C-alpha positions as CSV (number, residue, x, y, z in Angstrom):
1,X,-0.1,0.0,-0.3
2,X,1.4,3.5,-1.0
3,X,0.5,5.2,2.6
4,X,-1.2,8.9,2.4
5,X,0.6,12.0,4.3
6,X,-2.4,11.2,6.7
7,X,-1.9,7.6,7.6
8,X,2.4,7.5,7.1
9,X,3.5,7.5,10.8
10,X,6.6,9.5,12.0
11,X,9.7,8.2,11.9
12,X,10.7,5.7,14.3
13,X,13.0,6.4,17.1
14,X,16.4,5.5,15.8
15,X,15.6,5.2,12.7
16,X,15.7,2.6,11.3
17,X,17.6,2.2,7.9
18,X,14.9,1.8,5.0
19,X,11.7,2.2,7.7
20,X,9.4,4.4,8.8
21,X,6.7,3.7,11.4
22,X,5.5,4.4,15.0
23,X,6.8,0.2,15.8
24,X,3.8,-1.6,14.9
25,X,2.9,0.3,11.7
26,X,6.4,0.0,9.4
27,X,6.5,1.1,6.4
28,X,9.7,1.0,3.6
29,X,10.8,4.2,3.2
30,X,10.5,3.7,-0.3
31,X,7.4,3.7,-0.7
32,X,6.8,7.8,0.4
33,X,9.6,7.8,-2.6
34,X,6.8,6.2,-4.8
35,X,3.7,8.3,-3.5
36,X,5.5,11.4,-4.4
37,X,6.4,10.1,-7.8
38,X,2.7,9.5,-8.2
39,X,1.8,12.8,-6.9
40,X,4.2,14.3,-9.5
41,X,2.9,12.3,-12.2
42,X,-0.9,13.0,-11.8
43,X,-0.4,16.8,-11.6
44,X,2.6,17.3,-14.6
45,X,0.1,14.8,-16.6
46,X,-3.2,17.1,-15.5
47,X,-1.0,20.6,-16.1
48,X,0.1,19.1,-19.8
49,X,-3.7,18.5,-20.5
50,X,-4.5,21.8,-19.5
51,X,-2.3,23.5,-20.7
52,X,-3.0,21.7,-24.4
53,X,-6.6,23.0,-23.6
54,X,-6.1,26.2,-23.2
55,X,-3.7,26.4,-26.7
56,X,-7.0,26.4,-28.5
57,X,-8.0,29.7,-27.0
58,X,-11.3,28.5,-27.6
59,X,-14.3,27.5,-24.8
60,X,-13.8,23.9,-24.6
61,X,-10.0,25.0,-23.4
62,X,-11.4,27.7,-20.6
63,X,-14.0,24.6,-19.3
64,X,-10.9,22.4,-19.4
65,X,-8.8,24.6,-17.4
66,X,-12.7,24.5,-14.5
67,X,-12.8,20.7,-14.9
68,X,-9.0,20.1,-14.3
69,X,-8.7,22.6,-11.4
70,X,-11.7,20.9,-9.7
71,X,-10.2,17.2,-9.9
72,X,-6.5,19.1,-8.5
73,X,-8.6,20.3,-5.6
74,X,-10.3,17.2,-5.4
75,X,-7.4,15.2,-5.3
76,X,-5.8,17.4,-2.9
77,X,-8.1,17.4,-0.4
78,X,-8.9,13.7,-0.7
79,X,-5.0,13.3,0.2
80,X,-4.8,15.0,3.0
81,X,-7.9,14.5,4.7
82,X,-9.3,11.0,3.9
83,X,-8.4,8.6,6.6
84,X,-6.0,5.0,5.5
85,X,-4.6,3.1,7.7
86,X,-0.8,2.3,7.0
87,X,-1.2,-1.6,8.2
88,X,-1.8,-3.3,4.7
89,X,-3.7,-5.8,6.3
90,X,-6.9,-3.1,7.3
91,X,-9.9,-2.9,5.9
92,X,-10.0,-0.7,2.8
93,X,-13.0,0.5,0.3
94,X,-16.0,1.4,1.7
95,X,-18.3,4.0,0.0
96,X,-17.1,6.2,2.0
97,X,-15.3,8.5,2.0
98,X,-12.8,6.2,0.0
99,X,-15.2,4.8,-2.7
100,X,-16.5,8.2,-3.0
101,X,-13.5,10.3,-3.4
102,X,-12.2,7.6,-5.8
103,X,-16.0,8.1,-7.9
104,X,-15.8,11.4,-7.8
105,X,-12.2,11.4,-9.5
106,X,-13.0,9.3,-12.2
107,X,-15.7,11.6,-12.6
108,X,-13.8,14.9,-13.6
109,X,-11.4,13.3,-15.4
110,X,-14.1,11.7,-17.8
111,X,-15.5,15.2,-18.1
112,X,-12.0,16.6,-18.7
113,X,-11.4,14.1,-21.1
114,X,-14.9,15.0,-22.9
115,X,-13.5,18.4,-23.7
116,X,-9.4,17.7,-23.5
117,X,-8.6,14.4,-25.2
118,X,-5.1,14.8,-23.5
119,X,-6.2,14.4,-20.4
120,X,-7.0,10.6,-21.2
121,X,-2.8,10.0,-19.9
122,X,-4.1,11.1,-16.0
123,X,-5.7,7.4,-16.3
124,X,-2.9,6.1,-15.3
125,X,-1.9,7.3,-11.9
126,X,-5.5,7.3,-11.7
127,X,-5.4,3.7,-11.7
128,X,-2.2,3.7,-9.0
129,X,-5.1,5.5,-6.7
130,X,-7.8,3.7,-7.2
131,X,-5.5,0.7,-5.9
132,X,-3.7,2.6,-3.4
133,X,-7.0,3.4,-1.6
134,X,-9.5,1.0,-2.0
135,X,-7.2,-2.1,-1.6
136,X,-6.8,-5.5,-3.6
137,X,-10.3,-7.0,-3.4
138,X,-11.9,-3.3,-5.3
139,X,-9.2,-1.8,-6.3
140,X,-8.8,-3.7,-9.3
141,X,-12.7,-3.6,-10.2
142,X,-12.1,0.0,-10.3
143,X,-8.8,-0.2,-12.9
144,X,-11.1,-2.3,-15.1
145,X,-13.7,0.2,-14.9
146,X,-10.9,3.5,-15.4
147,X,-9.7,0.8,-18.7
148,X,-12.7,0.5,-20.1
149,X,-13.6,4.5,-19.5
150,X,-10.5,4.9,-21.3
151,X,-11.1,2.6,-24.3
152,X,-14.6,4.7,-24.1
153,X,-13.2,8.3,-24.8
154,X,-10.7,7.5,-27.3
155,X,-13.6,5.4,-29.5
156,X,-15.4,8.3,-29.3
157,X,-13.0,10.7,-30.5
158,X,-11.4,8.6,-33.2
159,X,-14.9,6.6,-34.1
160,X,-12.6,3.4,-34.2
161,X,-12.1,0.5,-32.0
162,X,-8.3,0.7,-32.7
163,X,-6.1,-3.0,-31.2
164,X,-4.0,-0.1,-29.5
165,X,-7.1,2.0,-27.7
166,X,-7.5,-1.3,-25.8
167,X,-4.1,-3.2,-25.2
168,X,-2.5,-0.1,-23.9
169,X,-5.1,1.4,-21.5
170,X,-5.3,-3.1,-20.1
171,X,-1.7,-3.2,-20.0
172,X,-1.6,-0.1,-18.0
173,X,-4.2,-1.3,-16.1
174,X,-1.9,-4.7,-15.3
175,X,0.9,-2.6,-14.4
176,X,-0.6,-0.9,-11.4
177,X,-2.9,-3.7,-10.2
178,X,0.6,-6.0,-10.2
179,X,2.8,-3.1,-8.8
180,X,0.2,-2.1,-6.0
181,X,-0.1,-5.7,-5.1
182,X,3.6,-6.2,-5.1
183,X,4.4,-3.1,-2.8
184,X,1.6,-4.3,-0.7
185,X,3.4,-8.1,0.0
186,X,6.3,-6.3,1.1
187,X,5.3,-3.6,3.1
188,X,3.3,-6.2,4.7
189,X,6.1,-9.0,5.1
190,X,8.0,-5.6,7.0
191,X,5.5,-5.4,8.9
192,X,5.8,-8.5,10.0
193,X,9.1,-8.1,10.9
194,X,8.4,-5.6,12.5
195,X,5.9,-7.0,14.9
196,X,8.0,-9.8,15.7
197,X,11.3,-7.2,16.6
198,X,8.7,-5.6,19.0
199,X,7.5,-8.7,20.3
200,X,10.7,-10.4,21.2
201,X,12.1,-6.5,21.8
202,X,8.7,-6.6,24.8
203,X,10.1,-10.1,25.8
204,X,13.3,-9.4,26.3
205,X,12.0,-6.1,28.7
206,X,9.6,-8.5,30.7
207,X,12.5,-10.9,31.0
208,X,15.0,-8.6,32.1
209,X,12.4,-7.6,34.7
210,X,12.0,-10.7,35.9
211,X,15.5,-11.6,36.1
212,X,16.0,-8.2,38.4
213,X,13.1,-8.7,40.4
214,X,14.5,-12.4,41.2
215,X,18.2,-10.9,41.9
216,X,16.4,-8.2,44.4
217,X,14.3,-10.9,46.0
218,X,17.4,-13.1,46.0
219,X,19.8,-10.1,47.5
220,X,16.9,-9.3,49.7
221,X,16.9,-12.8,51.3
222,X,20.9,-12.9,51.8
223,X,20.6,-10.2,53.6
224,X,18.2,-11.1,56.0
225,X,20.0,-14.3,56.4
226,X,23.5,-12.2,57.4
227,X,21.2,-10.1,59.5
228,X,19.8,-12.9,61.5
229,X,22.8,-15.0,61.7
230,X,24.6,-11.8,62.9
231,X,23.2,-8.6,63.8
232,X,20.3,-10.5,65.3
233,X,22.4,-13.0,67.5
234,X,24.4,-10.1,68.8
235,X,21.9,-8.3,69.9
236,X,20.2,-10.9,71.6
237,X,23.8,-11.4,73.4
238,X,24.0,-8.0,73.9
239,X,20.4,-7.7,75.8
240,X,21.2,-11.4,77.8
241,X,24.4,-10.0,79.2
242,X,22.9,-6.2,80.1
243,X,20.4,-8.0,82.2
244,X,23.2,-10.0,83.5
245,X,24.4,-6.4,84.7
246,X,21.7,-4.8,85.7
247,X,20.6,-8.5,88.5
248,X,24.2,-7.6,89.7
249,X,23.9,-4.0,90.0
250,X,20.4,-4.9,92.0
251,X,22.8,-7.2,93.9
252,X,25.1,-4.1,95.0
253,X,27.9,-6.3,92.4
254,X,28.9,-3.4,90.9
255,X,32.3,-5.1,89.9
256,X,31.0,-7.8,87.7
257,X,28.4,-5.6,86.6
258,X,31.1,-3.5,84.7
259,X,32.1,-6.5,83.6
260,X,29.0,-7.8,81.8
261,X,29.0,-4.5,80.5
262,X,32.4,-4.6,79.1
263,X,31.1,-7.8,77.5
264,X,28.3,-6.1,76.0
265,X,30.9,-3.5,74.3
266,X,32.7,-6.2,73.3
267,X,29.7,-7.8,71.2
268,X,28.5,-4.5,70.0
269,X,32.7,-3.8,68.6
270,X,32.0,-7.4,67.1
271,X,28.4,-6.9,65.8
272,X,29.8,-3.3,64.3
273,X,32.9,-5.5,62.2
274,X,29.7,-8.0,61.4
275,X,27.8,-5.2,59.7
276,X,30.1,-3.6,57.8
277,X,31.0,-7.0,56.2
278,X,27.6,-7.4,55.4
279,X,27.6,-4.1,53.6
280,X,29.9,-4.2,51.9
281,X,29.3,-8.7,50.7
282,X,32.5,-9.7,52.1
283,X,32.9,-12.6,54.4
284,X,32.3,-13.3,58.1
285,X,34.5,-11.1,60.2
286,X,35.8,-14.1,61.8
287,X,37.0,-15.9,58.6
288,X,38.8,-12.2,57.9
289,X,42.6,-13.8,59.5
290,X,41.2,-17.0,59.8
291,X,40.6,-20.5,58.6
292,X,36.9,-21.6,59.6
293,X,38.4,-24.2,62.7
294,X,39.8,-20.9,64.5
295,X,36.4,-19.7,63.9
296,X,34.5,-22.3,65.4
297,X,36.8,-21.9,68.4
298,X,36.1,-17.8,68.8
299,X,32.5,-18.1,67.9
300,X,32.5,-20.9,70.8
301,X,34.5,-19.4,73.1
302,X,32.3,-15.8,72.8
303,X,28.9,-18.5,73.4
304,X,30.3,-19.9,76.5
305,X,31.5,-16.7,78.1
306,X,28.4,-14.4,77.4
307,X,26.0,-17.7,78.5
308,X,27.7,-18.4,81.3
309,X,27.3,-14.8,82.5
310,X,23.5,-14.2,81.8
311,X,23.4,-17.3,83.8
312,X,25.3,-16.3,86.7
313,X,22.6,-15.1,88.4
314,X,20.2,-17.8,88.2
315,X,20.0,-21.1,90.3
316,X,21.6,-23.5,87.7
317,X,25.1,-22.2,87.9
318,X,27.4,-21.0,84.3
319,X,27.4,-21.5,81.1
320,X,28.2,-24.5,79.1
321,X,31.3,-26.4,78.2
322,X,31.4,-25.9,74.3
323,X,33.6,-27.8,72.6
324,X,35.2,-27.4,68.7
325,X,36.4,-31.0,67.7
326,X,37.9,-31.6,63.9
327,X,37.2,-35.2,62.1
328,X,39.1,-36.7,59.1
329,X,41.9,-34.8,57.4
330,X,41.5,-30.9,57.1
331,X,40.9,-29.7,53.6
332,X,40.9,-25.8,52.0
333,X,37.2,-25.3,51.6
334,X,35.7,-22.1,49.4
335,X,35.0,-19.0,51.0
336,X,31.6,-19.5,50.7
337,X,31.4,-22.9,52.4
338,X,33.3,-21.3,55.1
339,X,30.8,-19.0,55.4
340,X,27.8,-21.0,55.5
341,X,28.9,-23.7,58.0
342,X,30.2,-21.1,60.7
343,X,26.7,-18.9,60.0
344,X,24.9,-22.1,60.8
345,X,27.1,-22.4,63.5
346,X,26.8,-19.2,65.1
347,X,22.8,-19.6,64.7
348,X,22.8,-23.5,66.1
349,X,25.1,-21.9,69.4
350,X,22.5,-18.9,69.4
351,X,20.1,-21.0,69.9
352,X,21.5,-22.7,72.7
353,X,22.3,-19.4,74.4
354,X,18.6,-18.4,74.1
355,X,16.7,-21.4,74.9
356,X,18.5,-25.1,75.4
357,X,20.1,-24.3,79.2
358,X,22.7,-27.1,77.9
359,X,25.9,-27.6,80.5
360,X,27.8,-29.2,77.1
361,X,28.0,-28.6,73.5
362,X,29.6,-30.0,71.1
363,X,30.8,-28.9,67.6
364,X,32.3,-31.2,65.1
365,X,33.8,-30.3,61.9
366,X,34.3,-33.5,59.7
367,X,35.9,-33.3,56.3
368,X,34.5,-36.6,54.5
369,X,36.5,-38.4,52.5
370,X,33.8,-40.0,49.4
371,X,34.3,-43.5,47.6
372,X,35.4,-42.2,44.6
373,X,36.7,-38.4,43.0
374,X,34.8,-35.4,43.7
375,X,32.6,-37.8,46.2
376,X,33.8,-35.1,49.0
377,X,32.2,-33.2,51.4
378,X,32.4,-31.7,55.1
379,X,30.0,-31.7,57.7
380,X,29.3,-29.6,60.6
381,X,27.3,-30.9,63.6
382,X,26.0,-29.2,66.9
383,X,24.9,-31.4,69.6
384,X,23.9,-30.1,73.0
385,X,22.5,-31.5,75.8
386,X,19.6,-29.5,76.7
387,X,16.1,-29.1,77.2
388,X,15.5,-29.7,73.4
389,X,12.3,-29.2,71.4
390,X,9.8,-30.5,69.6
391,X,10.9,-30.3,65.8
392,X,7.1,-30.8,64.2
393,X,5.6,-28.6,66.6
394,X,4.9,-24.7,66.4
395,X,8.2,-22.8,65.0
396,X,9.1,-19.9,67.2
397,X,8.0,-21.2,70.7
398,X,11.0,-24.0,72.4
399,X,9.8,-25.6,74.9
400,X,10.0,-24.3,78.7
401,X,10.3,-20.8,76.9
402,X,7.5,-19.0,78.9
403,X,6.1,-16.7,75.8
404,X,8.7,-18.2,73.3
405,X,10.7,-16.0,71.3
406,X,8.8,-15.0,68.1
407,X,10.9,-16.1,65.3
408,X,11.5,-19.5,63.6
409,X,13.7,-18.0,60.6
410,X,16.5,-19.5,61.7
411,X,15.8,-23.0,60.8
412,X,14.6,-21.7,57.5
413,X,17.8,-19.3,56.5
414,X,20.4,-22.1,57.7
415,X,18.4,-24.6,55.2
416,X,18.5,-21.4,52.2
417,X,21.9,-20.7,52.5
418,X,23.3,-24.6,52.8
419,X,20.7,-25.6,49.6
420,X,22.5,-22.5,47.7
421,X,25.9,-24.6,48.0
422,X,23.6,-28.3,47.2
423,X,24.1,-28.8,50.9
424,X,21.3,-30.0,53.4
425,X,20.4,-29.5,57.2
426,X,18.9,-31.7,59.1
427,X,17.5,-31.2,63.3
428,X,16.9,-34.2,65.5
429,X,15.2,-33.2,68.9
430,X,12.9,-33.9,71.8
431,X,12.0,-32.3,75.1
432,X,14.5,-33.0,77.8
433,X,16.5,-35.1,75.3
434,X,18.8,-32.0,73.8
435,X,19.2,-30.7,70.1
436,X,21.2,-31.9,67.9
437,X,21.7,-29.6,64.2
438,X,23.5,-31.0,61.3
439,X,24.9,-29.7,58.0
440,X,26.4,-31.6,54.8
441,X,27.8,-29.2,51.9
442,X,29.3,-31.7,48.9
443,X,32.6,-30.3,47.5
444,X,33.5,-29.9,43.8
445,X,36.3,-32.1,42.7
446,X,39.6,-29.5,41.9
447,X,39.4,-29.5,37.9
448,X,35.7,-28.4,38.5
449,X,36.9,-25.7,40.4
450,X,39.4,-24.9,37.0
451,X,37.1,-25.1,34.7
452,X,34.6,-22.5,36.7
């Protein structure tokens, strides 16, 4: 389809070479030049017809000028205001306004031919206009009518039915039909290609949005685990130490209270370091300058000290004896595996500190050699002899903890952290029988690490 001035979309942003359109309706830029060429051809032939009629100096010449001017005005009016879709698949050829406009042009052209035979050449651009406006169904019918009218005008002037009078208009009409249909096929293909491209762009944008949302959700989950395993545990320890300090002050023991305050300050400094490292997405502070075993021992020592301090005012005496053991031949662990296991240990020991009332806690790091290369794994077990709980009971309320501590995120966070590494977490406990938390993480073979 040859787009009109009213239906040709503005140039697309980005300027696709050879195309103009708004994204969904794209037309080859060559069709604009063809439309302009058609306008120039019709106006030029019409002017030649009028000049020839004026050259006769008769009344017929004056009438020809009047009819030709009306024809030109009607053509310009239709080109500027006739609403035609840029999509070649859209229906065309309705009587109003397209059919009425084409009919008016043909009637005025026939009238012009009756007073100036040279106007018969205007029929050729009119054929293109009819095909363009009326579409591939009604357009060929209109072209056939114009061909018959051309033959009729020539016969009326010559009173002779010659082969050239029939063959010439017929060939011209066939050319107009074939050219416009071929051009519409090119435009249709271009528009389909552009629709496909737009769909791909939309799909890419949707995928990018989904990936961004997934990354945001993953980062939020990571930060939630980091905060739970570091800052939340530290604040809980600080609260226990300050509670013990208040008890000591109530008893008039200022020296002991001062010791608890100093321990609270140490916890706060450690929490501050953890907060900075969480923000910077670095490894845990305990792993910054040591290995996992040393980090576990420092964590165990802090837990034992804090638990002893918070329990000193109670009848059950001091805190638990926390022991760290290593089993198997130690190997270098990836940083993410060390960080995950340390966080699991910190979370498990924090639960012991708050809820278990244990007298002994064993933290065991086991390096497991597989039966075949690539089957190596590392395991972490945290076992206490405390009051235990019902694993199948409602989360967030340990046994013998009146009122319960709202939460239950710890086990979920530990499982999620290990699942990212392909590991698992299991918990065994029963009321009055202590608790065993076991983490297991597979180790990738060395060659796989190199490929990564």
